[in-house]
DSSP file (Angstrom, degrees, kcal/mol; ACC not computed):
  #  RESIDUE AA STRUCTURE BP1 BP2  ACC     N-H-->O    O-->H-N    N-H-->O    O-->H-N    TCO  KAPPA ALPHA  PHI   PSI    X-CA   Y-CA   Z-CA
    1    1 A M              0   0    0      0, 0.0     2,-0.4     0, 0.0     0, 0.0   0.000 360.0 360.0 360.0 137.1  135.0   92.6   76.1
    2    2 A Y        -     0   0    0      2,-0.0     2,-0.4     0, 0.0     0, 0.0  -0.992 360.0-159.1-133.8 139.9  138.0   94.9   76.5
    3    3 A S        -     0   0    0     -2,-0.4     2,-0.4     0, 0.0     0, 0.0  -0.930   3.9-167.3-123.2 148.3  140.5   94.9   79.4
    4    4 A L        -     0   0    0     -2,-0.4     2,-0.2     3,-0.0    -2,-0.0  -0.944  29.3-109.5-127.2 149.4  142.8   97.6   80.6
    5    5 A A     >  -     0   0    0     -2,-0.4     4,-2.3     1,-0.1     3,-0.5  -0.533  35.7-116.1 -70.0 147.4  145.7   97.6   83.0
    6    6 A L  H  > S+     0   0    0      1,-0.3     4,-2.6     2,-0.2     5,-0.2   0.855 116.9  56.8 -55.1 -37.3  144.8   99.4   86.2
    7    7 A R  H  > S+     0   0    0      2,-0.2     4,-1.9     1,-0.2    -1,-0.3   0.903 107.9  47.1 -61.1 -42.5  147.5  102.0   85.4
    8    8 A E  H  > S+     0   0    0     -3,-0.5     4,-2.4     2,-0.2    -2,-0.2   0.904 111.3  51.0 -66.4 -41.5  145.8  102.7   82.1
    9    9 A L  H  X S+     0   0    0     -4,-2.3     4,-2.4     1,-0.2    -2,-0.2   0.923 109.8  49.8 -62.0 -44.7  142.4  103.0   83.6
   10   10 A D  H  X S+     0   0    0     -4,-2.6     4,-2.0     1,-0.2    -1,-0.2   0.897 109.6  52.0 -60.4 -40.3  143.7  105.4   86.3
   11   11 A D  H  X S+     0   0    0     -4,-1.9     4,-2.6     1,-0.2    -2,-0.2   0.920 110.1  48.2 -62.6 -44.4  145.3  107.5   83.5
   12   12 A L  H  X S+     0   0    0     -4,-2.4     4,-2.4     1,-0.2     8,-0.3   0.903 110.0  52.4 -62.7 -40.8  142.0  107.7   81.6
   13   13 A R  H  < S+     0   0    0     -4,-2.4     7,-0.3     1,-0.2    -1,-0.2   0.882 113.0  44.5 -63.2 -38.2  140.1  108.7   84.7
   14   14 A I  H  < S+     0   0    0     -4,-2.0    -2,-0.2    -5,-0.2    -1,-0.2   0.918 117.3  43.8 -71.7 -43.9  142.6  111.5   85.4
   15   15 A R  H  < S+     0   0    0     -4,-2.6    -2,-0.2     1,-0.2    -1,-0.2   0.795 120.7  39.4 -73.2 -29.1  142.7  112.7   81.8
   16   16 A F     X  -     0   0    0     -4,-2.4     4,-2.1    -5,-0.2     3,-0.5  -0.795  59.7-179.1-128.5  89.4  138.9  112.5   81.2
   17   17 A P  H  > S+     0   0    0      0, 0.0     4,-2.5     0, 0.0     5,-0.2   0.818  86.2  57.9 -57.4 -31.9  136.8  113.6   84.2
   18   18 A V  H  > S+     0   0    0      2,-0.2     4,-2.4     1,-0.2     5,-0.2   0.911 106.8  48.3 -65.0 -41.0  133.6  112.8   82.2
   19   19 A F  H  > S+     0   0    0     -3,-0.5     4,-2.7     2,-0.2    -1,-0.2   0.914 110.3  51.9 -63.0 -43.1  134.8  109.2   81.8
   20   20 A D  H  X S+     0   0    0     -4,-2.1     4,-2.4    -7,-0.3    -2,-0.2   0.920 110.7  47.6 -60.1 -44.8  135.6  109.0   85.5
   21   21 A H  H  X S+     0   0    0     -4,-2.5     4,-2.3     2,-0.2    -1,-0.2   0.922 112.6  48.6 -63.2 -44.3  132.1  110.3   86.4
   22   22 A A  H  X S+     0   0    0     -4,-2.4     4,-2.3     1,-0.2    -2,-0.2   0.895 111.3  50.6 -63.4 -39.9  130.5  107.8   84.0
   23   23 A L  H  X S+     0   0    0     -4,-2.7     4,-2.4     2,-0.2     5,-0.2   0.915 109.8  49.8 -64.7 -42.9  132.6  105.0   85.4
   24   24 A Q  H  X S+     0   0    0     -4,-2.4     4,-2.5     1,-0.2    -2,-0.2   0.906 111.3  49.2 -62.4 -41.8  131.6  105.8   89.0
   25   25 A R  H  X S+     0   0    0     -4,-2.3     4,-2.4     2,-0.2    -2,-0.2   0.909 111.4  49.4 -63.8 -41.9  127.9  105.9   88.1
   26   26 A A  H  X S+     0   0    0     -4,-2.3     4,-2.2     2,-0.2    -2,-0.2   0.916 112.9  46.1 -65.2 -43.4  128.1  102.6   86.3
   27   27 A V  H  X S+     0   0    0     -4,-2.4     4,-2.4     2,-0.2    -1,-0.2   0.909 112.5  51.2 -65.8 -41.6  129.9  100.9   89.3
   28   28 A S  H  X S+     0   0    0     -4,-2.5     4,-2.4    -5,-0.2    -2,-0.2   0.914 109.8  49.7 -61.3 -43.2  127.4  102.5   91.7
   29   29 A R  H  X S+     0   0    0     -4,-2.4     4,-2.4     1,-0.2    -1,-0.2   0.907 110.5  50.3 -62.3 -42.6  124.5  101.2   89.6
   30   30 A Q  H  X S+     0   0    0     -4,-2.2     4,-2.1     1,-0.2    -1,-0.2   0.901 111.1  48.6 -63.5 -41.0  126.0   97.7   89.6
   31   31 A L  H  X S+     0   0    0     -4,-2.4     4,-2.4     2,-0.2    -2,-0.2   0.902 111.1  50.4 -65.8 -40.6  126.5   97.7   93.3
   32   32 A S  H  X S+     0   0    0     -4,-2.4     4,-2.4     2,-0.2    -2,-0.2   0.913 111.1  48.5 -63.2 -42.9  122.9   98.9   93.9
   33   33 A E  H  X S+     0   0    0     -4,-2.4     4,-2.2     2,-0.2    -1,-0.2   0.888 111.5  49.9 -65.6 -38.7  121.6   96.1   91.6
   34   34 A A  H  X S+     0   0    0     -4,-2.1     4,-2.2     2,-0.2    -2,-0.2   0.901 111.8  48.4 -66.1 -40.4  123.7   93.5   93.4
   35   35 A A  H  X S+     0   0    0     -4,-2.4     4,-2.1     2,-0.2    -2,-0.2   0.898 110.9  50.8 -66.2 -40.2  122.4   94.7   96.8
   36   36 A A  H  X S+     0   0    0     -4,-2.4     4,-2.2     2,-0.2    -2,-0.2   0.911 111.1  48.2 -64.0 -42.2  118.8   94.7   95.6
   37   37 A L  H  X S+     0   0    0     -4,-2.2     4,-2.6     1,-0.2    -2,-0.2   0.904 110.2  51.8 -65.4 -40.9  119.2   91.1   94.4
   38   38 A A  H  X S+     0   0    0     -4,-2.2     4,-1.0     1,-0.2    -1,-0.2   0.891 109.4  50.9 -61.9 -38.6  120.8   90.1   97.7
   39   39 A Q  H  < S+     0   0    0     -4,-2.1     3,-0.4     2,-0.2     4,-0.4   0.912 111.5  47.0 -65.9 -42.3  117.9   91.6   99.5
   40   40 A V  H >< S+     0   0    0     -4,-2.2     3,-1.3     1,-0.2    -2,-0.2   0.926 112.1  50.5 -62.6 -45.0  115.3   89.7   97.4
   41   41 A M  H 3< S+     0   0    0     -4,-2.6    -1,-0.2     1,-0.3    -2,-0.2   0.657  94.6  72.8 -71.9 -15.7  117.2   86.4   97.7
   42   42 A S  T 3< S+     0   0    0     -4,-1.0    -1,-0.3    -3,-0.4     2,-0.2   0.663  76.4  97.6 -75.0 -13.6  117.4   86.7  101.5
   43   43 A A    <   -     0   0    0     -3,-1.3    83,-0.1    -4,-0.4    84,-0.1  -0.503  64.2-152.6 -73.6 143.1  113.6   86.0  101.8
   44   44 A V  S    S+     0   0    0     81,-0.2     2,-0.2    -2,-0.2    -1,-0.1   0.923  73.3  62.9 -81.3 -48.2  112.8   82.4  102.6
   45   45 A S  S  > S-     0   0    0     83,-0.4     4,-2.1    80,-0.2     5,-0.1  -0.466  77.6-132.2 -84.3 150.9  109.4   82.1  101.0
   46   46 A S  H  > S+     0   0    0      1,-0.2     4,-2.8     2,-0.2     5,-0.2   0.854 108.5  56.8 -66.9 -34.0  108.7   82.5   97.3
   47   47 A E  H  > S+     0   0    0      2,-0.2     4,-2.7     1,-0.2    -1,-0.2   0.916 108.3  46.9 -63.5 -41.8  105.8   84.9   98.1
   48   48 A A  H  > S+     0   0    0      2,-0.2     4,-2.5     1,-0.2    -2,-0.2   0.909 112.7  49.5 -66.6 -41.2  108.2   87.2  100.0
   49   49 A R  H  X S+     0   0    0     -4,-2.1     4,-2.4     2,-0.2    -2,-0.2   0.935 114.0  45.4 -60.9 -46.0  110.8   87.1   97.3
   50   50 A L  H  X S+     0   0    0     -4,-2.8     4,-2.7     2,-0.2    -2,-0.2   0.901 111.5  52.3 -66.4 -40.0  108.2   87.9   94.7
   51   51 A A  H  X S+     0   0    0     -4,-2.7     4,-2.4     2,-0.2    -1,-0.2   0.920 110.9  47.7 -61.0 -43.4  106.7   90.7   96.8
   52   52 A R  H  X S+     0   0    0     -4,-2.5     4,-2.5     2,-0.2    -2,-0.2   0.912 111.4  50.8 -63.5 -42.4  110.2   92.2   97.2
   53   53 A F  H  X S+     0   0    0     -4,-2.4     4,-2.3     1,-0.2    -2,-0.2   0.932 112.3  46.5 -59.7 -46.8  110.8   92.0   93.5
   54   54 A L  H  X S+     0   0    0     -4,-2.7     4,-2.4     1,-0.2    -2,-0.2   0.881 112.3  49.9 -66.3 -38.5  107.4   93.7   92.7
   55   55 A L  H  X S+     0   0    0     -4,-2.4     4,-2.4     2,-0.2    -1,-0.2   0.885 110.6  49.8 -68.2 -37.8  108.0   96.4   95.3
   56   56 A Q  H  X S+     0   0    0     -4,-2.5     4,-2.3     2,-0.2    -2,-0.2   0.914 111.8  48.7 -63.8 -41.7  111.5   97.1   93.9
   57   57 A R  H  X S+     0   0    0     -4,-2.3     4,-2.5    -5,-0.2    -2,-0.2   0.907 109.8  52.7 -62.8 -41.7  110.0   97.2   90.4
   58   58 A S  H  X S+     0   0    0     -4,-2.4     4,-2.3     1,-0.2    -2,-0.2   0.924 109.7  47.6 -59.8 -46.8  107.3   99.6   91.7
   59   59 A R  H  X S+     0   0    0     -4,-2.4     4,-2.3     1,-0.2    -1,-0.2   0.899 111.2  52.0 -62.8 -40.0  110.0  102.0   93.2
   60   60 A R  H  X S+     0   0    0     -4,-2.3     4,-1.5     2,-0.2    -2,-0.2   0.921 109.8  48.2 -63.0 -43.6  111.9  101.9   90.0
   61   61 A M  H  <>S+     0   0    0     -4,-2.5     5,-3.1     1,-0.2    -1,-0.2   0.903 110.7  51.2 -64.2 -40.6  108.9  102.8   87.9
   62   62 A A  H ><5S+     0   0    0     -4,-2.3     3,-1.6     1,-0.2    -1,-0.2   0.902 107.3  53.7 -62.3 -40.9  108.1  105.7   90.3
   63   63 A T  H 3<5S+     0   0    0     -4,-2.3    -1,-0.2     1,-0.3    -2,-0.2   0.841 107.9  51.0 -60.9 -33.8  111.6  106.9   90.0
   64   64 A L  T 3<5S-     0   0    0     -4,-1.5    -1,-0.3    -5,-0.2    -2,-0.2   0.385 122.9-106.9 -85.9   4.1  111.2  107.0   86.2
   65   65 A G  T < 5S+     0   0    0     -3,-1.6    -3,-0.2     1,-0.3     2,-0.2   0.678  81.2 122.1  80.7  17.3  108.0  108.9   86.5
   66   66 A Q  S   <S-     0   0    0     -5,-3.1    -1,-0.3    -6,-0.2    -2,-0.1  -0.563  74.5 -65.8-106.1 173.5  105.7  106.0   85.7
   67   67 A S        -     0   0    0     -2,-0.2    -1,-0.1     1,-0.2    -5,-0.1  -0.334  34.8-160.3 -60.9 133.1  102.9  104.4   87.6
   68   68 A A  S    S+     0   0    0     -7,-0.1    -1,-0.2     1,-0.1     3,-0.1   0.534  90.7  43.0 -89.3  -8.3  104.1  102.7   90.8
   69   69 A T  S    S+     0   0    0      1,-0.2    44,-3.1    43,-0.1     2,-0.7   0.629 104.4  61.6-113.4 -18.2  101.0  100.5   91.0
   70   70 A R  E    S+A  112   0A   0     42,-0.2     2,-0.4   -12,-0.1    42,-0.2  -0.914  72.0 177.5-112.3 106.1  100.4   99.4   87.4
   71   71 A L  E     -A  111   0A   0     40,-3.5    40,-3.2    -2,-0.7     2,-0.6  -0.831  28.5-150.6-113.6 144.1  103.4   97.4   86.3
   72   72 A R  E     -A  110   0A   0     -2,-0.4    38,-0.2    38,-0.2    37,-0.1  -0.969  36.1-117.9-105.8 121.3  104.3   95.5   83.2
   73   73 A L        -     0   0    0     36,-3.4     4,-0.1    -2,-0.6    36,-0.0  -0.384  17.1-143.9 -61.7 131.2  106.6   92.6   84.2
   74   74 A P  S    S+     0   0    0      0, 0.0     2,-0.3     0, 0.0    -1,-0.2   0.574  76.1  21.5 -76.3  -8.7  109.9   93.2   82.4
   75   75 A M  S    S-     0   0    0     34,-0.1    -2,-0.0     1,-0.0     5,-0.0  -0.930  91.8 -79.9-150.7 170.2  110.5   89.5   81.7
   76   76 A S     >  -     0   0    0     -2,-0.3     4,-2.6     1,-0.1     5,-0.2  -0.222  44.7-107.9 -69.8 164.8  108.7   86.2   81.4
   77   77 A R  H  > S+     0   0    0      1,-0.2     4,-2.6     2,-0.2     5,-0.1   0.857 122.4  55.5 -62.7 -34.1  107.7   84.2   84.5
   78   78 A R  H  > S+     0   0    0      2,-0.2     4,-2.0     1,-0.2    -1,-0.2   0.915 109.5  45.6 -64.3 -42.2  110.5   81.7   83.7
   79   79 A D  H  > S+     0   0    0      2,-0.2     4,-2.4     1,-0.2    -2,-0.2   0.888 112.2  50.9 -68.5 -39.0  113.0   84.6   83.7
   80   80 A I  H  X S+     0   0    0     -4,-2.6     4,-2.4     2,-0.2    -2,-0.2   0.919 109.0  52.4 -62.4 -42.3  111.6   86.0   86.9
   81   81 A A  H  X>S+     0   0    0     -4,-2.6     5,-2.4     1,-0.2     4,-1.3   0.920 109.7  48.0 -59.0 -44.9  111.9   82.5   88.5
   82   82 A S  H  <5S+     0   0    0     -4,-2.0     3,-0.3     1,-0.2    -1,-0.2   0.914 111.8  50.3 -62.1 -42.9  115.5   82.3   87.5
   83   83 A H  H  <5S+     0   0    0     -4,-2.4    -2,-0.2     1,-0.2    -1,-0.2   0.868 116.3  41.3 -62.0 -38.6  116.1   85.8   88.9
   84   84 A L  H  <5S-     0   0    0     -4,-2.4    -1,-0.2    -5,-0.1    -2,-0.2   0.553 111.4-117.8 -89.6  -9.3  114.4   84.8   92.2
   85   85 A G  T  <5S+     0   0    0     -4,-1.3     2,-0.3    -3,-0.3    -3,-0.2   0.857  76.1 108.8  75.8  35.5  116.0   81.3   92.4
   86   86 A V  S   <S-     0   0    0     -5,-2.4    -1,-0.3    -6,-0.1    -2,-0.1  -0.848  76.1 -85.6-133.4 170.4  112.7   79.4   92.3
   87   87 A A    >>  -     0   0    0     -2,-0.3     4,-1.3     1,-0.1     3,-0.7  -0.456  37.4-119.6 -74.3 151.8  110.8   77.2   89.7
   88   88 A H  H 3> S+     0   0    0      1,-0.3     4,-1.7     2,-0.2     5,-0.1   0.834 115.5  58.1 -64.9 -29.5  108.7   79.0   87.1
   89   89 A E  H 3> S+     0   0    0      1,-0.2     4,-2.5     2,-0.2    -1,-0.3   0.851 101.3  57.4 -64.5 -32.2  105.6   77.2   88.4
   90   90 A T  H <> S+     0   0    0     -3,-0.7     4,-2.9     2,-0.2    -1,-0.2   0.868 102.3  53.6 -66.3 -37.2  106.4   78.7   91.8
   91   91 A V  H  X S+     0   0    0     -4,-1.3     4,-2.6     2,-0.2    -1,-0.2   0.939 110.7  46.4 -62.6 -46.0  106.2   82.2   90.4
   92   92 A S  H  X S+     0   0    0     -4,-1.7     4,-2.0     1,-0.2    -2,-0.2   0.920 114.7  47.2 -62.2 -43.7  102.8   81.5   88.9
   93   93 A R  H  X S+     0   0    0     -4,-2.5     4,-2.4     2,-0.2    -2,-0.2   0.911 112.6  49.2 -64.2 -42.4  101.6   80.0   92.2
   94   94 A S  H  X S+     0   0    0     -4,-2.9     4,-2.8     2,-0.2     5,-0.2   0.882 108.9  52.1 -67.4 -38.5  103.0   82.9   94.2
   95   95 A L  H  X S+     0   0    0     -4,-2.6     4,-2.0    -5,-0.2    -1,-0.2   0.912 110.4  50.1 -60.9 -40.3  101.3   85.4   92.0
   96   96 A G  H  X S+     0   0    0     -4,-2.0     4,-2.7    -5,-0.2    -2,-0.2   0.909 111.1  48.1 -62.9 -43.2   98.1   83.5   92.5
   97   97 A E  H  X S+     0   0    0     -4,-2.4     4,-2.4     2,-0.2    -2,-0.2   0.942 111.7  48.6 -62.6 -48.0   98.6   83.6   96.3
   98   98 A L  H  <>S+     0   0    0     -4,-2.8     5,-2.5     1,-0.2     6,-0.9   0.855 113.3  48.9 -62.2 -34.1   99.3   87.3   96.4
   99   99 A S  H ><5S+     0   0    0     -4,-2.0     3,-1.4    -5,-0.2    -1,-0.2   0.921 110.0  50.1 -69.0 -45.4   96.3   87.8   94.2
  100  100 A T  H 3<5S+     0   0    0     -4,-2.7    -2,-0.2     1,-0.3    -1,-0.2   0.861 107.4  55.3 -60.7 -36.4   94.1   85.7   96.5
  101  101 A W  T 3<5S-     0   0    0     -4,-2.4    -1,-0.3    -5,-0.2    -2,-0.2   0.518 118.9-112.7 -76.3  -4.3   95.4   87.7   99.5
  102  102 A G  T < 5S+     0   0    0     -3,-1.4    -3,-0.2     2,-0.3    -2,-0.1   0.641  84.4 119.2  84.5  14.3   94.2   90.9   97.9
  103  103 A C  S   <S-     0   0    0     -5,-2.5    12,-1.9    -6,-0.2    11,-1.8   0.842  79.1  -9.9 -79.0 -34.5   97.7   92.3   97.3
  104  104 A L  E     -B  113   0A   0     -6,-0.9     2,-0.4     9,-0.3    -2,-0.3  -0.958  54.5-124.8-156.8 168.0   97.5   92.5   93.5
  105  105 A R  E     -B  112   0A   0      7,-2.2     7,-2.7    -2,-0.3     2,-0.4  -0.970  26.5-158.1-120.7 141.4   95.7   91.7   90.3
  106  106 A V  E     +B  111   0A   0     -2,-0.4     2,-0.3     5,-0.2     5,-0.2  -0.968  20.2 169.7-126.1 135.7   97.5   89.8   87.5
  107  107 A R  E >  S-B  110   0A   0      3,-2.8     3,-2.6    -2,-0.4     2,-0.3  -0.814  70.3 -64.1-143.0 100.8   96.6   89.7   83.8
  108  108 A Q  T 3  S-     0   0    0     -2,-0.3    -1,-0.1     1,-0.3   -35,-0.0  -0.425 121.1 -13.8  52.7-114.9   99.5   88.1   81.8
  109  109 A R  T 3  S+     0   0    0     -2,-0.3   -36,-3.4    -3,-0.1     2,-0.5   0.457 117.8  98.1 -93.3  -0.8  102.4   90.4   82.3
  110  110 A E  E <   -AB  72 107A   0     -3,-2.6    -3,-2.8   -38,-0.2     2,-0.4  -0.777  51.7-177.6 -90.4 125.9  100.3   93.3   83.7
  111  111 A V  E     -AB  71 106A   0    -40,-3.2   -40,-3.5    -2,-0.5     2,-0.6  -0.990  11.7-162.6-126.4 129.0  100.3   93.5   87.5
  112  112 A E  E     -AB  70 105A   0     -7,-2.7    -7,-2.2    -2,-0.4     2,-0.8  -0.956  14.0-144.4-111.0 120.8   98.3   96.0   89.5
  113  113 A L  E     + B   0 104A   0    -44,-3.1    -9,-0.3    -2,-0.6     3,-0.2  -0.746  27.9 168.1 -83.5 112.2   99.4   96.5   93.1
  114  114 A I        +     0   0    0    -11,-1.8     2,-0.3    -2,-0.8   -10,-0.2   0.645  68.4  32.5-106.2 -16.7   96.1   97.0   94.9
  115  115 A D     >  +     0   0    0    -12,-1.9     4,-2.3     1,-0.1    -1,-0.2  -0.701  60.8 173.9-140.3  86.7   97.2   96.8   98.6
  116  116 A L  H  > S+     0   0    0     -2,-0.3     4,-2.7    -3,-0.2     5,-0.2   0.860  79.4  55.6 -63.8 -37.0  100.7   98.0   99.1
  117  117 A E  H  > S+     0   0    0      2,-0.2     4,-1.9     1,-0.2    -1,-0.2   0.923 110.7  44.4 -62.7 -42.8  100.6   97.7  102.9
  118  118 A R  H  > S+     0   0    0      2,-0.2     4,-2.0     1,-0.2    -2,-0.2   0.909 113.2  50.9 -68.2 -41.0   99.7   94.1  102.7
  119  119 A L  H  X S+     0   0    0     -4,-2.3     4,-2.4     1,-0.2    -2,-0.2   0.896 109.9  50.6 -62.6 -39.8  102.3   93.4  100.0
  120  120 A Q  H  X S+     0   0    0     -4,-2.7     4,-1.8     2,-0.2    -1,-0.2   0.868 106.8  54.7 -65.2 -36.3  104.9   95.1  102.1
  121  121 A A  H  X S+     0   0    0     -4,-1.9     4,-0.5     2,-0.2    -2,-0.2   0.906 109.6  47.0 -63.3 -40.9  103.9   92.9  105.1
  122  122 A V  H >< S+     0   0    0     -4,-2.0     3,-1.3     1,-0.2    -2,-0.2   0.926 110.7  52.8 -64.1 -44.0  104.5   89.9  102.9
  123  123 A A  H 3< S+     0   0    0     -4,-2.4    -1,-0.2     1,-0.3    -2,-0.2   0.804 102.4  59.0 -63.5 -29.8  107.9   91.3  101.7
  124  124 A R  H 3< S+     0   0    0     -4,-1.8    -1,-0.3    -5,-0.1    -2,-0.2   0.654  79.5 111.7 -74.4 -14.2  109.0   91.8  105.4
  125  125 A N    <<  +     0   0    0     -3,-1.3   -81,-0.2    -4,-0.5   -80,-0.2  -0.399  33.7 167.2 -64.5 129.8  108.6   88.1  106.1
  126  126 A T        +     0   0    0    -83,-0.1     2,-0.5    -2,-0.1    -1,-0.1   0.330  52.6  75.0-122.8   3.7  112.0   86.4  106.7
  127  127 A R  S    S-     0   0    0      1,-0.1    -1,-0.1     2,-0.1   -84,-0.0  -0.956  94.0 -67.3-130.0 117.7  110.9   83.1  108.2
  128  128 A G  S    S+     0   0    0     -2,-0.5   -83,-0.4    -3,-0.1   -84,-0.1   0.115  95.9   8.2  52.1-152.3  109.5   80.1  106.4
  129  129 A A        -     0   0    0    -85,-0.1     2,-0.4     1,-0.1    -2,-0.1  -0.274  69.1-132.8 -67.2 145.6  106.1   80.0  104.8
  130  130 A V        -     0   0    0     -5,-0.1     2,-0.3    -4,-0.0    -1,-0.1  -0.809  17.6-163.3 -99.2 139.2  104.0   83.1  104.4
  131  131 A H        -     0   0    0     -2,-0.4   -30,-0.0     1,-0.0     0, 0.0  -0.824  45.6 -71.2-114.7 161.0  100.4   83.2  105.4
  132  132 A C        -     0   0    0     -2,-0.3     2,-0.2     1,-0.1    -1,-0.0  -0.289  56.3-130.1 -53.2 117.1   97.9   85.8  104.3
  133  133 A P        -     0   0    0      0, 0.0     3,-0.1     0, 0.0    -1,-0.1  -0.463  19.0-123.1 -71.7 141.7   98.8   88.9  106.3
  134  134 A S        -     0   0    0      1,-0.2   -13,-0.1    -2,-0.2     0, 0.0  -0.321  45.2 -72.1 -75.3 166.6   96.0   90.6  108.2
  135  135 A R              0   0    0      1,-0.1    -1,-0.2    -2,-0.1     0, 0.0  -0.293 360.0 360.0 -58.3 143.0   95.2   94.2  107.6
  136  136 A I              0   0    0     -3,-0.1    -1,-0.1     0, 0.0    -2,-0.0   0.416 360.0 360.0 -93.7 360.0   97.8   96.5  109.0
């Protein structure tokens, strides 16, 4: 960890435009990630939180030119649970529910999103328990 006085940081930004641009990109990325996490955490149900997490992951993969429907989970279920603010057993149960509802298929860390509209309907839920959404 390194710290700079604000005056020194401003001087570096003025003297090195490339540094200024990189700093702006890094701060922007941090703000985007914080906003995405706040959006995930605003869901009441664990299924909605998990659906939002998976949809965000899907969009990220698409942005990187990878499959938006075949995802490899970037972390363990325990880490995902910590990220979502739920117990790790809840992540497993919620994956099972989303699978039963026809939203996705799960095989260890491999997740295939098979009904994006239904998954989006789950993600839009902001009140209490989620029930299997009907076809849209």
